N, C-alpha and C positions, 0 to 999 in steps of 0.2 A: 476709118476709125472703127475699132472693134465694138460690137454691141454688148450690152450687159448680159444678154442671154448667152451669147457666144463665150463671153468671159467666164460665166458660171459653168458652162459645159466644159470648157478647157480645164478649169480648176477641179471639177468633178472627176474628169478622166485622170488627171494627175494624181488626185488623192486615191482613186481606185487602184491606179498602178502602184502607188507607194505602199498600199496595204496588200495587194494581191501578189506582188513579187516576193516579199518575204514568206507569205503563206505558201506559195508554190515551192519556194526553195526549201521549206521545212517539211511540208506535208504532201508534196507530190513528187518532185524530181528524185528525192532519195529512194523512193519506192519503185521507180521505173527500172527497166532492164533492157539494155540494147546489146547488139552484137557488133563488134568492130573487127573487120577483116583486114589483114595485111598479106600481100602476095609479093614475095621477093626471093631472089637467089643471091645471098650475100657472098663476099669473098671467101674462097676456099670451100664453098658448099657446092658439091657436084649437081649439075642441072638434072641429072637422072635420079637423084635421091629426093623423092617427094615425101614430105613429112608435114602432117597437120597437127599443130600443137595448140591446145586450149589453155589459156592463162587465167588463173584465179588469183586476183591480187586484192589485198586490203579489205577483206570482208568486215572487219571490226564488228564481230558478232555481239549483239546486245538487243534487248527489247526496249522500245518497239521497232527500232530502225532496221535491225537485221536479226529477227527472231528465228527460231528453229524451223518454222514452216517456210520462211523465205529461203533459208539455207537449203532446205529439202528441195524447193522449187529450182534453185540455181543448180543443184546437183543434177536434177532431172533434165534440165535444159542443156546442161553441158554434155551429159551422156548422149542426148539426142543429136548432138553435132557429130558424133562418131569420130572423135579425134584419134590420132595414132598415139598421142601421149598427152598427159595433163600435168601442167606445172603450176605449183602453188607458190606465190611470191612473197608471202609473209604478211604480218599484221593481222592476225586472226582475232585478237582481243581488242575490245574498245575500252579505253582508259578514262573517257570523259564522264562527267557527272550526269549528263542528260540521258539517263537510262533508268529502267526499273532494276530490280535485283539482278546481279550478274548471272549469266548463264554458265553452268559448270562446263569447263573446257571439254571434258570427255563427251558431253552430250553433242556438241557441234562437231567434234573430231570424228565421232562415229558416223555422223551423217556424211562428212567429207570422205569417209572410208568407203562409201557407196559409189564414189566416182569410178568410172570404168573406161579403160583404154587398153589396147593390145600391148603397148609398151609401158603401161602402168601410170601411177600418179606419184609425183615426186615434189618435195617441199623444201623450202628454206624458211628461216625465221626473219621477222622484221624487228624494228626498234621497239615497238610496243610490246612484242612478245618477250622482250628482255626487261623493259622498264617496269612492267606490271608485276614482275616476279621479284619480291623483296629478297628472298633467299639467294636467287641467282645474282642479284646485284651485290650482295655481300661476298659470295664465294667467287664471283667472276667466272663461273662455269655453267654449262648447260647440260642437257638441251632446254632447260626451263620447263615448268610444268605444262606449258602449252605445247612445246615440242614433244614432250613425253606423251601427251594425249594423242598427238598425231602418230607417234610410233606405236602406241597401244592400238590404234585403229588400223595398223598395217601400212601406213604411209611412210616410206623412207625419208629421212631427214638428211639434208646435205649441209654439213657444217665444215666447210673447207675440204671437200672431197670431190672426186670425179669418178664417173662410171661409164664404161663402154657399152654401146648398144649396136644392134644390127637391124636394118630394115631392108627387105628386098635384096639381101645379099651384100649390102653396103653398110659400112660402119660409121658411127659418129659417137662423140663423147658428150655427156651431160655433166657439167660442173656446177657447183654451187658454193658460194662463199658465205660465211657467217656475217652477222650484221655489222655495219660500219659505224654504228652509233650505239652499240649494245650497252655499254656501261656508263652510267651517269657519274659526275663528280659525287663523292661520298665522304663527308667529314669524318664519320666514325672510323673508317678504315684508311683515312688519309689518302684517298684518291682525289687528286686536285684538278683533274681535267677529264674530259670525255675520252673514252677508250673504245676503239673498235676491236672486234675479234676476227675480222676478215684477214685471210692469208691468201691473197691472189697468187703469189709466186709459188707457195707450197701446194696450192690446189692444182695449178696447171702443171706442176712437176709430176703429177700422177698420170698425165697423158703420155702414153708410151709409143704412139705411132702418129702417122700423118693424117689420120681421119679428122674431119671438121669438129669444132667444139662449139657447143651452146653453153652459155654461161648464165646462171641465175644469180642475180645480185639485187637485194631489196632496194637500196638507194642507187639511183642512176648515175650519181656523180662519179662513180668508180670508172666510168667509161674513159675518163681522162688518163687512167693508168692501164687500161686493158690493152694488151699487145695485139698486133695484127694476126697473131696465131688463132685468135678467137673469131669465129665467123659471125656470131650474133650474140649480143648481150640482151637479156630480158629483165626488166625491172618494174617495180610498182612505186609505192611510197608517196607519190605526189598527188594522187587522186585526180590527175589532170589539172591540178590547180584548185579543184573542188568548187571554185566560183570563177566563171568566165563570163563577164558582162561585156559583150560586143568587143572581145579581144582584150579587155582589161582584166588581168588576173592579180588581185591584190595580194595573194600569197606568194606571187612570183613577180615582184616589180622589176622593171628594167634596171640593170646595174652592170658594172664592168665585168663581173664574173658571170660566166655562162650558167644558165639554169636549164635543166632538162625536164620540162614539165610534162610533156605528153607527145605521143606519136612516134613515128619512125624518124630517127635522127641519125645523120651521118657526121661523125666527128673526124675532123681532118687535122686538128692541132696535135702536134707531136707529144708523146708522153714525156715525163720528166727524164726518164732514163735515156730515151732517144735524143732529147735535147742535149743532155750531158755528153753523150757520145758523138754528137754532131750528125746523127742519122736522120733520114727521112722515114716517115711511117706511112703506111697505106691507110686509107679511110677505114674507120671502125663503125660498125652498124649497131644501133641501139633501138629497141622498141620499149617505150614506157607505157604501160597499161593505165587507163583511167581508173581502174579498180572498181570496187563494189560498194564500199561503205563510206563512213564519215569519221573524221578525226577532229578533236577539240570542240567543234560545234556540229550538231546534226543538220548540216546545211549542204545542199548541192544546187548549183544554178549554172546552166549552160554546159554542164559536164555530167550527163546522165550516167548512172552506174552501168558497167559493161562487163561482159565476158569477151575477152580478147582472143581472136583466132589468128594464128600465124601459119600461113601456107608457104612452105619452103620448097624450092626446086621448080624448075621449068620457067621461071621468070627472072629477067635481069633486074638487079636492084637499082 
């Protein structure tokens, strides 16, 4: 039989946990920074082509959660990793109300402009970079004021385009698609449903040789349509679920449709086109970064902010 003292101790611990967990999720974990490394050689990637890519995903810049000093620190720590290339995977702006006055986009874009790698820094846009721009929502065109800030800072923007690079005498392609959830339904202009601006087919049509392809796509669900021609797809958007309590991810409940919340994922299900033609497809590789910031609520629990580092070549996937 439990004693009164033991009962009160148990209740006290439970109450402390109930109070401290939210405090940690709001005031501690969002301000942490970890490094997550992946080592792989995906299909079509030559083992001798070694490439170190640093991924910056979902910073959602705002005070106090991701202020300019923190952005400056992330830039400094990313440069210290000495990556060959830096890839920015979208959602630079925070649209939630849990912030002080918004930070001007050029202020944070100029800080990201200090990122340094031999093969450069390259960016795509995320859904919030579209949703938070009222003019872009009306016109249906970009690059949005956040994309323009990155361009002003000297960071090239990939909106359905591909570019060829060489490292150590070997070539590869970097491709990036525009956002898959870019345009919201809009009564004023009679847009009745969500509209993506991604053009995967048109983007990959710009690849003119057999060199391997890296694809940047903000939302990871695109992996269902990515052909085997792409060696590796790199995404953000999910924040790793943002909350992971002993494996329970409330933002990604179990359901019949697959969700790609976090990590290195190998997709084996055939694309729609392959199914239509009765063709088999080879596995496609996807890495989803846990990202840096917060969306909707300034909370992270069990998924600390991360700089993601992908080491390609020399290791079998």
